[in-house]
N, C-alpha and C positions, 0 to 999 in steps of 0.2 A: 504494500500500500504506500501511496505517496505520503511521507511523514508530515508535510505541511497540511495536506487535506485531513490527515489523521488527527492532528492536534486541533485544528480549527473545528472539526466536527465534535471532538471530545469536549471542547470548551463551550459548546453551545453558542457559537458566534451568531449574533443577530445584528442587523443594521437598522438605523433609523435616519430619516431625512428631516432636517429642520427646513423652515421656509428659506427661500433665497433672500439675499440681501443686496441692496444697491446703495451706493454712497456717492456724494458729490460735494464739491467745494471743500471746506475744511471740516473734517469729521474724525471721530474716533469712537470705537466701541470696546468696552471691557467685558471679558467673558470669565466666568468663574471656572475653577478647575473641573474638567469633565470627569464623569464617573467611569467612563471606559476609554476608548480611543476616539479622538475627534479629528475630522478632516474638513478642510475648506479648499475649494478649487476656484480660481479666478477665471471667469469666462470672458470678461472684457475689462480693459483699463489696468490700473496698477494700484497697489497699496503697500503698507508696511505691516510686518508681523513682529511683535515683541512677546517673548515668553519668559515668565519668571524663572530665574536661575540660568538662563541662556544669555551669554554675552552678546551684545550688539543687537542691531535691528536687521531683519531679513526683508529684502525688497522682493515683492511678488509682482509679476506681470501676467498678462493674459496667457492662459495655458498652463500656468504653474499650479501645483497642488501641494499641500503640506499635510502631514499626518502627525498629530500630537499624541504620543504614546504614553505619557505620564500625566497624573492629575495635577497639572500646573495651570494657574491662571494665565491668560494671554490677552493680547490687545491687537486689534486691527485698526489701522488709521491711515489717513491721507498724509499726515505730517506729524512730527514729534511734538509740536506745540498745541495740537488740538486737544480740547477738553473732552475726556471720555464720558460716554453715556453708558450706563449698565445695559448689557445685552437684554436682560429680561424686560426692560422698559420698551425697547423698540420691537421686540418680538411678541409682545403681549397681545397685540390685536389680531394675530394670525395673518396669513397671506405673506406677501413680500415685505420684509423689514426695510426701513429707510433710514439712512444716516446722513446728516447734513442736508444739502440742497442739490438737486440734480441727480444724474445717473452716470457719473464718470466711470464707476467701477461696478461690476456685477459679479456676485459670488454665489456659489452653491455650497451649503454646509450640511454636515451630518456627522454620524458617528457609529460606533460599534460597541455593543455590550458583550461581555463574556461571563463565564462562570467564575467561581471563586479562585480557581487555580491558575487563571490566565497569567498573572504577573510572574509567577515562578517559571511557568512553562514557555511563555512566549515574550511577554513585554519586557522583562528584565534584560533580554538579549538585545534590545533595540535602543538607539539613542533617543533622547527626549523629543526631538523633531526630525522627521524624515521629509526631504524635499524631492518632488518630482518636477524637474524643470522642463518647460516647453522647449521643443526643438531637439531635445536629446532623443537618441534612438529608442531608449527604453520607455520614453513617455508616451509613445504612440497608443498603446493599449489603454493607458490611464486616460488620455485625452478622449479616446473613443468612448469609454464608459461615461465620462463626464458629459459629453455631448448627448449621449443617449438618455442619461438621467434628465438633462434639461428638456429634451424633446418630450419625454414622458410626462414631466411635470407641467409643461405648457399645454400639451394636447389632451391630457386627462382621459385617455382611452380606457376601454374596459380592462381591468386588471393592472392599471398603471402603478398602483401602490406596491403590488407584489413584484412587478418588473423592476421598479426602482430599488427595492430592497436587495434583490439579487444582483443588480448592476453594481450597487455599492460594495457588495462582498467581492465581486469580480475585481473592482478597483483596489480593494484592500489586498487581495492576493497578488495582483500585479505589482503593487508597491513593495510588498514584502519579498517578492521573488526577485525584483530587479534593482532595488536600491541597496547601496552599501550598508552593512551593519557593523557592529563592533567586531574587532579582530578575533574574538573567541566567543564561545557560547553555542547554543543549539543551532541557531540559524546559520552561523558561520560553518558549523560542522556539515550542514547539508551541501554546501558548496565546495567542501574540501575533497580532493581526489582520494584520500585515504579514509577519513571518517565518514564521508557521504555514503559510499556503498554499504558500510557497516550499519549506519543508521537506517538505511532503507531495508536492509535485510531484517533487522530487528523489528521494524514496524510491519513488514510483510508477514512475519510469523513470530509473534512475541512468545508463543507457548513453546517454541523449539528450545531445547537446552543448549543455547549458544555457548561456545567457548571462544576465548580470544583467538585461538588457533584457527577455528572455523571462520570467524569474521576476517582474519588476516587473509585466508584463501579467497574469500569473496572479493577483497580489494586487491588481490595479487601482490601482497607485501608480506614481509616476515612478521612473526608473532610480536617480536620486540618493537618493530616499527609501528604496528597497529596499536599496541598498548601505549607507546609514548606519544604518538601523534594524536590519537583519540583524546587522551587526557589533556594534551596541550591545547587542542582546538575547542573541544566541548566543555572542558573544565572538570571532567570526572572520567573514571575508567569505563571501558565497555560494559563490564559486568554490573557496575554501579548504575549505569544508565539503564540497562535492561531491567534491573530490579525496580528502579524508580518508575519506569514506564509501565511495568506490570502492576505496580501499586496504583498508578493513575487509572489504569483500565479497571482494576478491582473497585476503586472508589466510585467510578462512573457507574458501574454495574450495581453497586450497593445503593446508589442514589436513585436509579431509574428502573431497575429490574427487580423481580421477586424471586430470582433463583437463590438457592441456598448457597452458603459460603463454600460448601464442598464442591458444588458444581462450578462456581466461579473460579475456585482454586484450580480445578482440573483444566478449565478452558484457557487459563492464562499461563499455565506451565508449572504450577506447584503440585507436588505429588500428594499433598494431603491438606485438609482444612487447617490442621494445626500449623503446618509449615507456612501457609499464607497468613494465618493469624499472628504468628510471631513476627514475620516481616512487616505486616501491615501496622502492627502496634509500634514497632521500632520506627517506622517512617512517619506515621500520622499521630502517634501519641495516644491512640485509643484502639480498642479492638474493633474488628469489622462489625460485630453486632452493635456495639455502642455507636459507631459511626453511622450505621443505617438508621438507628433510632433517632439520632440527632438530625439527620438529613430529612 
C-alpha cells in the first residue's frame, strides 16, 4: 500500500472550505491558530503572509498557495502598516469575505482536520509553512485543483460541496508529495532510495514478520546499510517503526471496529493477544481494553 495514502486514511483526513476572500486598497486580516492544517491559494493579485514564530514576511502572488501545518496565528495583508481586522469579523456574514476596499486580490481558503495522532505521524515531519509557488513544475497539479475548486464554488452544480472537499484533499496530497520537507522524518524516508522501499514494504504487509535483513533485500542494500540509513532518515530503526505502525493500526481498529483484541493481534502480526497487549501498553500507556473504553 502507498504509505502516504495509508497514513492519510488512518488519520481520518477530512477537508473543509471557508468562503473566498477578496481584498483591496490597504487591508489586513488576522487569523487565529487553526485546529488542523490551513491553506490559502491566491487566485488573483498579491498579498503578504506573516506567521507567528516564522521570521520575515512571505510575499504571495497569483498562483501561489501556502499550507500552514502548525497551530500558529497568521496574518494576510496588503502592506505591513495596515491595521488588522479579526478574521471572524469579516467572515461572519457568510459568502465572500471582504477586506479593505476593492478587489485587488482574490483568495480561496480552507483546511484539513485529522484524528488525534496526526501530529506525531505526519505534521511533526513538516515545516510550519509549506509554499507552492506559481510557475514551478510541481505547482501544476496544485494550480489545477485550485482552479477546479473555484469553478465548483462559482457554479454550484449538483454535488459541488463533495467535489470541492475531494479536490482539497487532492491539493493536500500534491503539496505533501512535491514540496521539500525536513531532512529527516517519515516523509523524508518515503523519498529516500534506501528507507523508501522498506517503508513501502512494511505498509504493504504490516503483519509479515519483517527482519532488517529482509527489508535490506527489498532495497538491495546490506543489512548494516539498511539499519543505519533507516535510522538516520526516519529517526528510528526499522523494527521500531514496524512496531509503532502496528500499534497505530491496532489503535485505529480499537476505535472503529468491534473485533476482539485477539483477532486484531493476529491481523497485524502479533502471535497472541497478550503479546499485543504488552506492546500496546508500552506504547500508549494503557491496555487495549482501556483504550477502547476511553475511545
